[in-house]
mmJSON file of the N, C-alpha and C atoms, coordinates in Angstrom:
{"data_MODEL":{"atom_site":{
"group_PDB":["ATOM","ATOM","ATOM","ATOM","ATOM","ATOM","ATOM","ATOM","ATOM","ATOM","ATOM","ATOM","ATOM","ATOM","ATOM","ATOM","ATOM","ATOM","ATOM","ATOM","ATOM","ATOM","ATOM","ATOM","ATOM","ATOM","ATOM","ATOM","ATOM","ATOM","ATOM","ATOM","ATOM","ATOM","ATOM","ATOM","ATOM","ATOM","ATOM","ATOM","ATOM","ATOM","ATOM","ATOM","ATOM","ATOM","ATOM","ATOM","ATOM","ATOM","ATOM","ATOM","ATOM","ATOM","ATOM","ATOM","ATOM","ATOM","ATOM","ATOM","ATOM","ATOM","ATOM","ATOM","ATOM","ATOM","ATOM","ATOM","ATOM","ATOM","ATOM","ATOM","ATOM","ATOM","ATOM","ATOM","ATOM","ATOM","ATOM","ATOM","ATOM","ATOM","ATOM","ATOM","ATOM","ATOM","ATOM","ATOM","ATOM","ATOM","ATOM","ATOM","ATOM","ATOM","ATOM","ATOM","ATOM","ATOM","ATOM","ATOM","ATOM","ATOM","ATOM","ATOM","ATOM","ATOM","ATOM","ATOM","ATOM","ATOM","ATOM","ATOM","ATOM","ATOM","ATOM","ATOM","ATOM","ATOM","ATOM","ATOM","ATOM","ATOM","ATOM","ATOM","ATOM","ATOM","ATOM","ATOM","ATOM","ATOM","ATOM","ATOM","ATOM","ATOM","ATOM","ATOM","ATOM","ATOM","ATOM","ATOM","ATOM","ATOM","ATOM","ATOM","ATOM","ATOM","ATOM","ATOM","ATOM","ATOM","ATOM","ATOM","ATOM","ATOM","ATOM","ATOM","ATOM","ATOM","ATOM","ATOM","ATOM","ATOM","ATOM","ATOM","ATOM","ATOM","ATOM","ATOM","ATOM","ATOM","ATOM","ATOM","ATOM","ATOM","ATOM","ATOM","ATOM","ATOM","ATOM","ATOM","ATOM","ATOM","ATOM","ATOM","ATOM","ATOM","ATOM","ATOM","ATOM","ATOM","ATOM","ATOM","ATOM","ATOM","ATOM","ATOM","ATOM","ATOM","ATOM","ATOM","ATOM","ATOM","ATOM","ATOM","ATOM","ATOM","ATOM","ATOM","ATOM","ATOM","ATOM","ATOM","ATOM","ATOM","ATOM","ATOM","ATOM","ATOM","ATOM"],
"id":[1,2,3,4,5,6,7,8,9,10,11,12,13,14,15,16,17,18,19,20,21,22,23,24,25,26,27,28,29,30,31,32,33,34,35,36,37,38,39,40,41,42,43,44,45,46,47,48,49,50,51,52,53,54,55,56,57,58,59,60,61,62,63,64,65,66,67,68,69,70,71,72,73,74,75,76,77,78,79,80,81,82,83,84,85,86,87,88,89,90,91,92,93,94,95,96,97,98,99,100,101,102,103,104,105,106,107,108,109,110,111,112,113,114,115,116,117,118,119,120,121,122,123,124,125,126,127,128,129,130,131,132,133,134,135,136,137,138,139,140,141,142,143,144,145,146,147,148,149,150,151,152,153,154,155,156,157,158,159,160,161,162,163,164,165,166,167,168,169,170,171,172,173,174,175,176,177,178,179,180,181,182,183,184,185,186,187,188,189,190,191,192,193,194,195,196,197,198,199,200,201,202,203,204,205,206,207,208,209,210,211,212,213,214,215,216,217,218,219],
"type_symbol":["N","C","C","N","C","C","N","C","C","N","C","C","N","C","C","N","C","C","N","C","C","N","C","C","N","C","C","N","C","C","N","C","C","N","C","C","N","C","C","N","C","C","N","C","C","N","C","C","N","C","C","N","C","C","N","C","C","N","C","C","N","C","C","N","C","C","N","C","C","N","C","C","N","C","C","N","C","C","N","C","C","N","C","C","N","C","C","N","C","C","N","C","C","N","C","C","N","C","C","N","C","C","N","C","C","N","C","C","N","C","C","N","C","C","N","C","C","N","C","C","N","C","C","N","C","C","N","C","C","N","C","C","N","C","C","N","C","C","N","C","C","N","C","C","N","C","C","N","C","C","N","C","C","N","C","C","N","C","C","N","C","C","N","C","C","N","C","C","N","C","C","N","C","C","N","C","C","N","C","C","N","C","C","N","C","C","N","C","C","N","C","C","N","C","C","N","C","C","N","C","C","N","C","C","N","C","C","N","C","C","N","C","C","N","C","C","N","C","C"],
"label_atom_id":["N","CA","C","N","CA","C","N","CA","C","N","CA","C","N","CA","C","N","CA","C","N","CA","C","N","CA","C","N","CA","C","N","CA","C","N","CA","C","N","CA","C","N","CA","C","N","CA","C","N","CA","C","N","CA","C","N","CA","C","N","CA","C","N","CA","C","N","CA","C","N","CA","C","N","CA","C","N","CA","C","N","CA","C","N","CA","C","N","CA","C","N","CA","C","N","CA","C","N","CA","C","N","CA","C","N","CA","C","N","CA","C","N","CA","C","N","CA","C","N","CA","C","N","CA","C","N","CA","C","N","CA","C","N","CA","C","N","CA","C","N","CA","C","N","CA","C","N","CA","C","N","CA","C","N","CA","C","N","CA","C","N","CA","C","N","CA","C","N","CA","C","N","CA","C","N","CA","C","N","CA","C","N","CA","C","N","CA","C","N","CA","C","N","CA","C","N","CA","C","N","CA","C","N","CA","C","N","CA","C","N","CA","C","N","CA","C","N","CA","C","N","CA","C","N","CA","C","N","CA","C","N","CA","C","N","CA","C","N","CA","C","N","CA","C","N","CA","C","N","CA","C","N","CA","C"],
"label_alt_id":[null,null,null,null,null,null,null,null,null,null,null,null,null,null,null,null,null,null,null,null,null,null,null,null,null,null,null,null,null,null,null,null,null,null,null,null,null,null,null,null,null,null,null,null,null,null,null,null,null,null,null,null,null,null,null,null,null,null,null,null,null,null,null,null,null,null,null,null,null,null,null,null,null,null,null,null,null,null,null,null,null,null,null,null,null,null,null,null,null,null,null,null,null,null,null,null,null,null,null,null,null,null,null,null,null,null,null,null,null,null,null,null,null,null,null,null,null,null,null,null,null,null,null,null,null,null,null,null,null,null,null,null,null,null,null,null,null,null,null,null,null,null,null,null,null,null,null,null,null,null,null,null,null,null,null,null,null,null,null,null,null,null,null,null,null,null,null,null,null,null,null,null,null,null,null,null,null,null,null,null,null,null,null,null,null,null,null,null,null,null,null,null,null,null,null,null,null,null,null,null,null,null,null,null,null,null,null,null,null,null,null,null,null,null,null,null,null,null,null],
"label_comp_id":["MET","MET","MET","SER","SER","SER","LYS","LYS","LYS","THR","THR","THR","SER","SER","SER","VAL","VAL","VAL","ASN","ASN","ASN","GLU","GLU","GLU","SER","SER","SER","ILE","ILE","ILE","ASN","ASN","ASN","PRO","PRO","PRO","LYS","LYS","LYS","GLU","GLU","GLU","LEU","LEU","LEU","MET","MET","MET","GLY","GLY","GLY","LEU","LEU","LEU","THR","THR","THR","HIS","HIS","HIS","LEU","LEU","LEU","ALA","ALA","ALA","ILE","ILE","ILE","SER","SER","SER","VAL","VAL","VAL","GLY","GLY","GLY","SER","SER","SER","LYS","LYS","LYS","GLU","GLU","GLU","ASN","ASN","ASN","VAL","VAL","VAL","ASP","ASP","ASP","LYS","LYS","LYS","LEU","LEU","LEU","LYS","LYS","LYS","LYS","LYS","LYS","LYS","LYS","LYS","PHE","PHE","PHE","GLU","GLU","GLU","SER","SER","SER","ASP","ASP","ASP","SER","SER","SER","TYR","TYR","TYR","GLU","GLU","GLU","VAL","VAL","VAL","VAL","VAL","VAL","GLY","GLY","GLY","GLN","GLN","GLN","PRO","PRO","PRO","ARG","ARG","ARG","THR","THR","THR","MET","MET","MET","GLY","GLY","GLY","ASP","ASP","ASP","GLY","GLY","GLY","CYS","CYS","CYS","TYR","TYR","TYR","GLU","GLU","GLU","SER","SER","SER","MET","MET","MET","ILE","ILE","ILE","LEU","LEU","LEU","ASP","ASP","ASP","PRO","PRO","PRO","GLU","GLU","GLU","LEU","LEU","LEU","ASN","ASN","ASN","ARG","ARG","ARG","ILE","ILE","ILE","GLU","GLU","GLU","ILE","ILE","ILE","THR","THR","THR","ILE","ILE","ILE"],
"label_asym_id":["A","A","A","A","A","A","A","A","A","A","A","A","A","A","A","A","A","A","A","A","A","A","A","A","A","A","A","A","A","A","A","A","A","A","A","A","A","A","A","A","A","A","A","A","A","A","A","A","A","A","A","A","A","A","A","A","A","A","A","A","A","A","A","A","A","A","A","A","A","A","A","A","A","A","A","A","A","A","A","A","A","A","A","A","A","A","A","A","A","A","A","A","A","A","A","A","A","A","A","A","A","A","A","A","A","A","A","A","A","A","A","A","A","A","A","A","A","A","A","A","A","A","A","A","A","A","A","A","A","A","A","A","A","A","A","A","A","A","A","A","A","A","A","A","A","A","A","A","A","A","A","A","A","A","A","A","A","A","A","A","A","A","A","A","A","A","A","A","A","A","A","A","A","A","A","A","A","A","A","A","A","A","A","A","A","A","A","A","A","A","A","A","A","A","A","A","A","A","A","A","A","A","A","A","A","A","A","A","A","A","A","A","A","A","A","A","A","A","A"],
"label_entity_id":["1","1","1","1","1","1","1","1","1","1","1","1","1","1","1","1","1","1","1","1","1","1","1","1","1","1","1","1","1","1","1","1","1","1","1","1","1","1","1","1","1","1","1","1","1","1","1","1","1","1","1","1","1","1","1","1","1","1","1","1","1","1","1","1","1","1","1","1","1","1","1","1","1","1","1","1","1","1","1","1","1","1","1","1","1","1","1","1","1","1","1","1","1","1","1","1","1","1","1","1","1","1","1","1","1","1","1","1","1","1","1","1","1","1","1","1","1","1","1","1","1","1","1","1","1","1","1","1","1","1","1","1","1","1","1","1","1","1","1","1","1","1","1","1","1","1","1","1","1","1","1","1","1","1","1","1","1","1","1","1","1","1","1","1","1","1","1","1","1","1","1","1","1","1","1","1","1","1","1","1","1","1","1","1","1","1","1","1","1","1","1","1","1","1","1","1","1","1","1","1","1","1","1","1","1","1","1","1","1","1","1","1","1","1","1","1","1","1","1"],
"label_seq_id":[1,1,1,2,2,2,3,3,3,4,4,4,5,5,5,6,6,6,7,7,7,8,8,8,9,9,9,10,10,10,11,11,11,12,12,12,13,13,13,14,14,14,15,15,15,16,16,16,17,17,17,18,18,18,19,19,19,20,20,20,21,21,21,22,22,22,23,23,23,24,24,24,25,25,25,26,26,26,27,27,27,28,28,28,29,29,29,30,30,30,31,31,31,32,32,32,33,33,33,34,34,34,35,35,35,36,36,36,37,37,37,38,38,38,39,39,39,40,40,40,41,41,41,42,42,42,43,43,43,44,44,44,45,45,45,46,46,46,47,47,47,48,48,48,49,49,49,50,50,50,51,51,51,52,52,52,53,53,53,54,54,54,55,55,55,56,56,56,57,57,57,58,58,58,59,59,59,60,60,60,61,61,61,62,62,62,63,63,63,64,64,64,65,65,65,66,66,66,67,67,67,68,68,68,69,69,69,70,70,70,71,71,71,72,72,72,73,73,73],
"pdbx_PDB_ins_code":[null,null,null,null,null,null,null,null,null,null,null,null,null,null,null,null,null,null,null,null,null,null,null,null,null,null,null,null,null,null,null,null,null,null,null,null,null,null,null,null,null,null,null,null,null,null,null,null,null,null,null,null,null,null,null,null,null,null,null,null,null,null,null,null,null,null,null,null,null,null,null,null,null,null,null,null,null,null,null,null,null,null,null,null,null,null,null,null,null,null,null,null,null,null,null,null,null,null,null,null,null,null,null,null,null,null,null,null,null,null,null,null,null,null,null,null,null,null,null,null,null,null,null,null,null,null,null,null,null,null,null,null,null,null,null,null,null,null,null,null,null,null,null,null,null,null,null,null,null,null,null,null,null,null,null,null,null,null,null,null,null,null,null,null,null,null,null,null,null,null,null,null,null,null,null,null,null,null,null,null,null,null,null,null,null,null,null,null,null,null,null,null,null,null,null,null,null,null,null,null,null,null,null,null,null,null,null,null,null,null,null,null,null,null,null,null,null,null,null],
"Cartn_x":[60.411,61.162,61.47,62.556,62.893,63.619,63.606,64.259,64.9,66.146,66.853,66.535,65.959,65.61,64.254,63.618,62.324,62.413,61.912,61.899,61.049,61.64,60.932,59.809,59.754,58.69,57.393,57.44,56.249,55.346,54.068,53.093,53.147,53.32,53.413,52.224,51.035,49.872,50.058,50.893,51.138,52.045,52.651,53.57,52.86,51.545,50.774,49.882,49.625,48.719,49.428,48.629,49.163,49.961,51.061,51.791,51.208,50.977,50.334,49.886,49.058,48.601,49.237,49.843,50.482,49.669,49.522,48.804,49.729,49.977,50.826,49.978,50.425,49.641,50.367,51.529,52.147,53.196,53.175,54.166,54.317,55.438,55.659,54.568,54.181,53.16,51.84,51.477,50.243,50.336,51.513,51.709,51.462,52.089,51.956,50.503,49.829,48.436,47.521,47.683,46.823,47.089,48.346,48.679,47.962,48.013,47.339,45.828,45.269,43.832,43.395,44.119,43.781,43.93,44.97,45.201,44.061,43.629,42.536,41.207,41.103,39.91,40.03,41.016,41.229,41.765,42.382,43.088,44.428,44.905,46.189,47.333,48.242,49.435,50.524,50.984,52.007,53.37,53.425,54.682,54.608,55.334,55.361,56.015,55.678,56.297,57.826,58.455,59.911,60.409,61.679,62.324,62.99,62.639,63.161,64.528,65.182,66.505,66.534,65.403,65.334,64.99,64.905,64.623,63.15,62.285,60.842,60.351,59.531,58.939,57.569,57.292,56.043,55.603,54.349,53.77,52.89,52.585,51.803,50.691,49.474,48.339,47.721,46.852,46.056,44.624,44.012,42.595,41.758,40.434,39.604,39.76,40.22,40.424,41.88,42.686,44.099,45.012,44.557,45.431,46.342,47.602,48.549,48.35,48.192,48.053,49.22,50.048,51.211,50.785,51.04,50.802,52.176,52.373,53.692,53.61,54.767,54.81,54.421],
"Cartn_y":[136.597,135.711,134.452,133.82,132.563,131.666,130.389,129.406,128.381,128.033,127.108,125.653,125.373,123.995,123.973,122.837,122.649,121.405,121.494,120.355,119.254,118.092,117.013,116.414,116.707,116.164,116.963,118.106,118.937,118.309,118.28,117.787,118.661,118.076,118.881,119.806,119.455,120.323,121.644,121.652,122.881,123.838,123.376,124.203,124.94,124.756,125.405,126.479,127.534,128.572,129.62,130.356,131.442,130.904,131.551,131.27,132.117,133.385,134.298,135.543,136.32,137.6,138.68,139.675,140.755,142.038,142.745,144.016,145.076,146.124,147.228,148.228,148.557,149.457,150.769,151.003,152.32,152.62,151.927,152.237,151.077,151.076,150.065,150.148,151.378,151.573,150.922,151.06,150.45,148.926,148.386,146.934,146.465,147.14,146.754,146.87,147.965,148.175,147.091,146.799,145.792,144.397,144.09,142.79,142.646,143.689,143.653,143.531,144.249,144.198,142.796,142.215,140.863,139.858,140.011,139.111,139.22,140.445,140.628,140.109,140.025,139.468,137.958,137.349,135.886,135.298,136.122,135.571,135.04,133.968,133.394,134.18,134.672,135.362,134.304,134.118,133.104,133.732,135.062,135.776,137.095,137.202,138.449,139.547,140.819,141.904,141.834,141.969,141.851,142.436,142.764,143.207,141.999,141.716,140.562,140.877,139.865,140.024,140.988,141.151,142.087,143.507,143.711,145.038,145.35,144.433,144.636,144.339,145.214,145.028,144.414,143.313,142.601,141.783,141.388,140.428,139.516,138.316,137.365,136.786,136.759,136.145,135.091,134.257,133.322,133.816,133.792,134.153,132.934,133.051,131.923,130.648,130.785,129.611,129.159,129.694,129.356,129.858,130.873,131.529,132.477,132.559,133.471,134.881,135.834,137.244,137.996,138.569,139.356,140.807,141.392,142.822,143.48,144.372,144.947,146.461,147.101,148.548,148.755],
"Cartn_z":[90.048,90.892,90.105,90.435,89.776,90.759,90.449,91.302,90.391,90.661,89.787,90.078,91.24,91.565,92.262,92.169,92.809,93.671,94.89,95.79,95.172,94.929,94.248,95.08,96.385,97.217,97.102,96.42,96.244,95.185,95.461,94.501,93.251,92.058,90.831,90.607,91.12,90.958,91.691,92.741,93.487,92.732,91.638,90.873,89.745,89.637,88.589,89.208,88.476,88.955,89.788,90.562,91.383,92.572,92.88,94.11,95.224,94.925,95.864,95.124,95.792,95.273,96.137,95.514,96.266,96.116,97.238,97.248,97.834,97.067,97.515,98.281,99.513,100.365,100.677,100.071,100.104,101.155,102.318,103.352,104.328,105.051,106.093,107.155,107.496,108.518,108.108,106.832,106.339,106.33,105.988,106.044,107.475,108.438,109.847,110.329,109.968,110.381,109.812,108.523,107.902,108.439,108.707,109.3,110.635,111.47,112.775,112.606,111.627,111.376,110.947,109.989,109.536,110.68,111.462,112.592,113.609,113.902,114.861,114.312,112.981,112.331,112.115,112.767,112.776,111.474,110.635,109.48,109.965,109.349,109.753,109.123,109.953,109.48,109.306,108.061,107.792,107.52,107.519,107.36,108.088,109.187,109.942,109.1,109.351,108.586,108.672,107.501,107.426,106.108,106.083,104.844,104.217,102.988,102.273,101.674,101.156,100.555,99.388,98.714,97.591,98.042,99.384,99.928,100.097,99.716,99.801,101.219,101.768,103.094,102.901,103.603,103.37,104.573,104.537,105.46,104.618,105.118,104.342,105.214,104.674,105.363,104.452,105.032,104.243,104.215,103.032,102.95,103.361,103.411,103.861,103.029,101.767,100.917,100.913,101.855,102.043,100.925,100.19,99.221,99.98,99.574,100.204,99.651,100.573,100.214,100.819,99.949,100.376,100.49,101.658,101.867,101.811,100.869,100.649,100.417,100.42,100.165,98.76],
"occupancy":[1.0,1.0,1.0,1.0,1.0,1.0,1.0,1.0,1.0,1.0,1.0,1.0,1.0,1.0,1.0,1.0,1.0,1.0,1.0,1.0,1.0,1.0,1.0,1.0,1.0,1.0,1.0,1.0,1.0,1.0,1.0,1.0,1.0,1.0,1.0,1.0,1.0,1.0,1.0,1.0,1.0,1.0,1.0,1.0,1.0,1.0,1.0,1.0,1.0,1.0,1.0,1.0,1.0,1.0,1.0,1.0,1.0,1.0,1.0,1.0,1.0,1.0,1.0,1.0,1.0,1.0,1.0,1.0,1.0,1.0,1.0,1.0,1.0,1.0,1.0,1.0,1.0,1.0,1.0,1.0,1.0,1.0,1.0,1.0,1.0,1.0,1.0,1.0,1.0,1.0,1.0,1.0,1.0,1.0,1.0,1.0,1.0,1.0,1.0,1.0,1.0,1.0,1.0,1.0,1.0,1.0,1.0,1.0,1.0,1.0,1.0,1.0,1.0,1.0,1.0,1.0,1.0,1.0,1.0,1.0,1.0,1.0,1.0,1.0,1.0,1.0,1.0,1.0,1.0,1.0,1.0,1.0,1.0,1.0,1.0,1.0,1.0,1.0,1.0,1.0,1.0,1.0,1.0,1.0,1.0,1.0,1.0,1.0,1.0,1.0,1.0,1.0,1.0,1.0,1.0,1.0,1.0,1.0,1.0,1.0,1.0,1.0,1.0,1.0,1.0,1.0,1.0,1.0,1.0,1.0,1.0,1.0,1.0,1.0,1.0,1.0,1.0,1.0,1.0,1.0,1.0,1.0,1.0,1.0,1.0,1.0,1.0,1.0,1.0,1.0,1.0,1.0,1.0,1.0,1.0,1.0,1.0,1.0,1.0,1.0,1.0,1.0,1.0,1.0,1.0,1.0,1.0,1.0,1.0,1.0,1.0,1.0,1.0,1.0,1.0,1.0,1.0,1.0,1.0],
"B_iso_or_equiv":[0.0,0.0,0.0,0.0,0.0,0.0,0.0,0.0,0.0,0.0,0.0,0.0,0.0,0.0,0.0,0.0,0.0,0.0,0.0,0.0,0.0,0.0,0.0,0.0,0.0,0.0,0.0,0.0,0.0,0.0,0.0,0.0,0.0,0.0,0.0,0.0,0.0,0.0,0.0,0.0,0.0,0.0,0.0,0.0,0.0,0.0,0.0,0.0,0.0,0.0,0.0,0.0,0.0,0.0,0.0,0.0,0.0,0.0,0.0,0.0,0.0,0.0,0.0,0.0,0.0,0.0,0.0,0.0,0.0,0.0,0.0,0.0,0.0,0.0,0.0,0.0,0.0,0.0,0.0,0.0,0.0,0.0,0.0,0.0,0.0,0.0,0.0,0.0,0.0,0.0,0.0,0.0,0.0,0.0,0.0,0.0,0.0,0.0,0.0,0.0,0.0,0.0,0.0,0.0,0.0,0.0,0.0,0.0,0.0,0.0,0.0,0.0,0.0,0.0,0.0,0.0,0.0,0.0,0.0,0.0,0.0,0.0,0.0,0.0,0.0,0.0,0.0,0.0,0.0,0.0,0.0,0.0,0.0,0.0,0.0,0.0,0.0,0.0,0.0,0.0,0.0,0.0,0.0,0.0,0.0,0.0,0.0,0.0,0.0,0.0,0.0,0.0,0.0,0.0,0.0,0.0,0.0,0.0,0.0,0.0,0.0,0.0,0.0,0.0,0.0,0.0,0.0,0.0,0.0,0.0,0.0,0.0,0.0,0.0,0.0,0.0,0.0,0.0,0.0,0.0,0.0,0.0,0.0,0.0,0.0,0.0,0.0,0.0,0.0,0.0,0.0,0.0,0.0,0.0,0.0,0.0,0.0,0.0,0.0,0.0,0.0,0.0,0.0,0.0,0.0,0.0,0.0,0.0,0.0,0.0,0.0,0.0,0.0,0.0,0.0,0.0,0.0,0.0,0.0],
"pdbx_formal_charge":[null,null,null,null,null,null,null,null,null,null,null,null,null,null,null,null,null,null,null,null,null,null,null,null,null,null,null,null,null,null,null,null,null,null,null,null,null,null,null,null,null,null,null,null,null,null,null,null,null,null,null,null,null,null,null,null,null,null,null,null,null,null,null,null,null,null,null,null,null,null,null,null,null,null,null,null,null,null,null,null,null,null,null,null,null,null,null,null,null,null,null,null,null,null,null,null,null,null,null,null,null,null,null,null,null,null,null,null,null,null,null,null,null,null,null,null,null,null,null,null,null,null,null,null,null,null,null,null,null,null,null,null,null,null,null,null,null,null,null,null,null,null,null,null,null,null,null,null,null,null,null,null,null,null,null,null,null,null,null,null,null,null,null,null,null,null,null,null,null,null,null,null,null,null,null,null,null,null,null,null,null,null,null,null,null,null,null,null,null,null,null,null,null,null,null,null,null,null,null,null,null,null,null,null,null,null,null,null,null,null,null,null,null,null,null,null,null,null,null],
"auth_seq_id":[1,1,1,2,2,2,3,3,3,4,4,4,5,5,5,6,6,6,7,7,7,8,8,8,9,9,9,10,10,10,11,11,11,12,12,12,13,13,13,14,14,14,15,15,15,16,16,16,17,17,17,18,18,18,19,19,19,20,20,20,21,21,21,22,22,22,23,23,23,24,24,24,25,25,25,26,26,26,27,27,27,28,28,28,29,29,29,30,30,30,31,31,31,32,32,32,33,33,33,34,34,34,35,35,35,36,36,36,37,37,37,38,38,38,39,39,39,40,40,40,41,41,41,42,42,42,43,43,43,44,44,44,45,45,45,46,46,46,47,47,47,48,48,48,49,49,49,50,50,50,51,51,51,52,52,52,53,53,53,54,54,54,55,55,55,56,56,56,57,57,57,58,58,58,59,59,59,60,60,60,61,61,61,62,62,62,63,63,63,64,64,64,65,65,65,66,66,66,67,67,67,68,68,68,69,69,69,70,70,70,71,71,71,72,72,72,73,73,73],
"auth_comp_id":["MET","MET","MET","SER","SER","SER","LYS","LYS","LYS","THR","THR","THR","SER","SER","SER","VAL","VAL","VAL","ASN","ASN","ASN","GLU","GLU","GLU","SER","SER","SER","ILE","ILE","ILE","ASN","ASN","ASN","PRO","PRO","PRO","LYS","LYS","LYS","GLU","GLU","GLU","LEU","LEU","LEU","MET","MET","MET","GLY","GLY","GLY","LEU","LEU","LEU","THR","THR","THR","HIS","HIS","HIS","LEU","LEU","LEU","ALA","ALA","ALA","ILE","ILE","ILE","SER","SER","SER","VAL","VAL","VAL","GLY","GLY","GLY","SER","SER","SER","LYS","LYS","LYS","GLU","GLU","GLU","ASN","ASN","ASN","VAL","VAL","VAL","ASP","ASP","ASP","LYS","LYS","LYS","LEU","LEU","LEU","LYS","LYS","LYS","LYS","LYS","LYS","LYS","LYS","LYS","PHE","PHE","PHE","GLU","GLU","GLU","SER","SER","SER","ASP","ASP","ASP","SER","SER","SER","TYR","TYR","TYR","GLU","GLU","GLU","VAL","VAL","VAL","VAL","VAL","VAL","GLY","GLY","GLY","GLN","GLN","GLN","PRO","PRO","PRO","ARG","ARG","ARG","THR","THR","THR","MET","MET","MET","GLY","GLY","GLY","ASP","ASP","ASP","GLY","GLY","GLY","CYS","CYS","CYS","TYR","TYR","TYR","GLU","GLU","GLU","SER","SER","SER","MET","MET","MET","ILE","ILE","ILE","LEU","LEU","LEU","ASP","ASP","ASP","PRO","PRO","PRO","GLU","GLU","GLU","LEU","LEU","LEU","ASN","ASN","ASN","ARG","ARG","ARG","ILE","ILE","ILE","GLU","GLU","GLU","ILE","ILE","ILE","THR","THR","THR","ILE","ILE","ILE"],
"auth_asym_id":["A","A","A","A","A","A","A","A","A","A","A","A","A","A","A","A","A","A","A","A","A","A","A","A","A","A","A","A","A","A","A","A","A","A","A","A","A","A","A","A","A","A","A","A","A","A","A","A","A","A","A","A","A","A","A","A","A","A","A","A","A","A","A","A","A","A","A","A","A","A","A","A","A","A","A","A","A","A","A","A","A","A","A","A","A","A","A","A","A","A","A","A","A","A","A","A","A","A","A","A","A","A","A","A","A","A","A","A","A","A","A","A","A","A","A","A","A","A","A","A","A","A","A","A","A","A","A","A","A","A","A","A","A","A","A","A","A","A","A","A","A","A","A","A","A","A","A","A","A","A","A","A","A","A","A","A","A","A","A","A","A","A","A","A","A","A","A","A","A","A","A","A","A","A","A","A","A","A","A","A","A","A","A","A","A","A","A","A","A","A","A","A","A","A","A","A","A","A","A","A","A","A","A","A","A","A","A","A","A","A","A","A","A","A","A","A","A","A","A"],
"auth_atom_id":["N","CA","C","N","CA","C","N","CA","C","N","CA","C","N","CA","C","N","CA","C","N","CA","C","N","CA","C","N","CA","C","N","CA","C","N","CA","C","N","CA","C","N","CA","C","N","CA","C","N","CA","C","N","CA","C","N","CA","C","N","CA","C","N","CA","C","N","CA","C","N","CA","C","N","CA","C","N","CA","C","N","CA","C","N","CA","C","N","CA","C","N","CA","C","N","CA","C","N","CA","C","N","CA","C","N","CA","C","N","CA","C","N","CA","C","N","CA","C","N","CA","C","N","CA","C","N","CA","C","N","CA","C","N","CA","C","N","CA","C","N","CA","C","N","CA","C","N","CA","C","N","CA","C","N","CA","C","N","CA","C","N","CA","C","N","CA","C","N","CA","C","N","CA","C","N","CA","C","N","CA","C","N","CA","C","N","CA","C","N","CA","C","N","CA","C","N","CA","C","N","CA","C","N","CA","C","N","CA","C","N","CA","C","N","CA","C","N","CA","C","N","CA","C","N","CA","C","N","CA","C","N","CA","C","N","CA","C","N","CA","C","N","CA","C","N","CA","C","N","CA","C","N","CA","C"],
"pdbx_PDB_model_num":[1,1,1,1,1,1,1,1,1,1,1,1,1,1,1,1,1,1,1,1,1,1,1,1,1,1,1,1,1,1,1,1,1,1,1,1,1,1,1,1,1,1,1,1,1,1,1,1,1,1,1,1,1,1,1,1,1,1,1,1,1,1,1,1,1,1,1,1,1,1,1,1,1,1,1,1,1,1,1,1,1,1,1,1,1,1,1,1,1,1,1,1,1,1,1,1,1,1,1,1,1,1,1,1,1,1,1,1,1,1,1,1,1,1,1,1,1,1,1,1,1,1,1,1,1,1,1,1,1,1,1,1,1,1,1,1,1,1,1,1,1,1,1,1,1,1,1,1,1,1,1,1,1,1,1,1,1,1,1,1,1,1,1,1,1,1,1,1,1,1,1,1,1,1,1,1,1,1,1,1,1,1,1,1,1,1,1,1,1,1,1,1,1,1,1,1,1,1,1,1,1,1,1,1,1,1,1,1,1,1,1,1,1,1,1,1,1,1,1]
}}}
């Protein structure tokens, strides 16, 4: 992924390191099941399951340390 501009109001420290960790689970059904499982286990869902502009189906949760975890096909 790439971006031609960066919002100048973002703290520069947030631009270093991991943006998120992605885990491929094999199917849309598995993405949906895991999203529901994490949600029922009180993880915060910050991205509902959806098809992105690049055609990728994904959902996004936060782990206990607020790292973004992408669940994708």
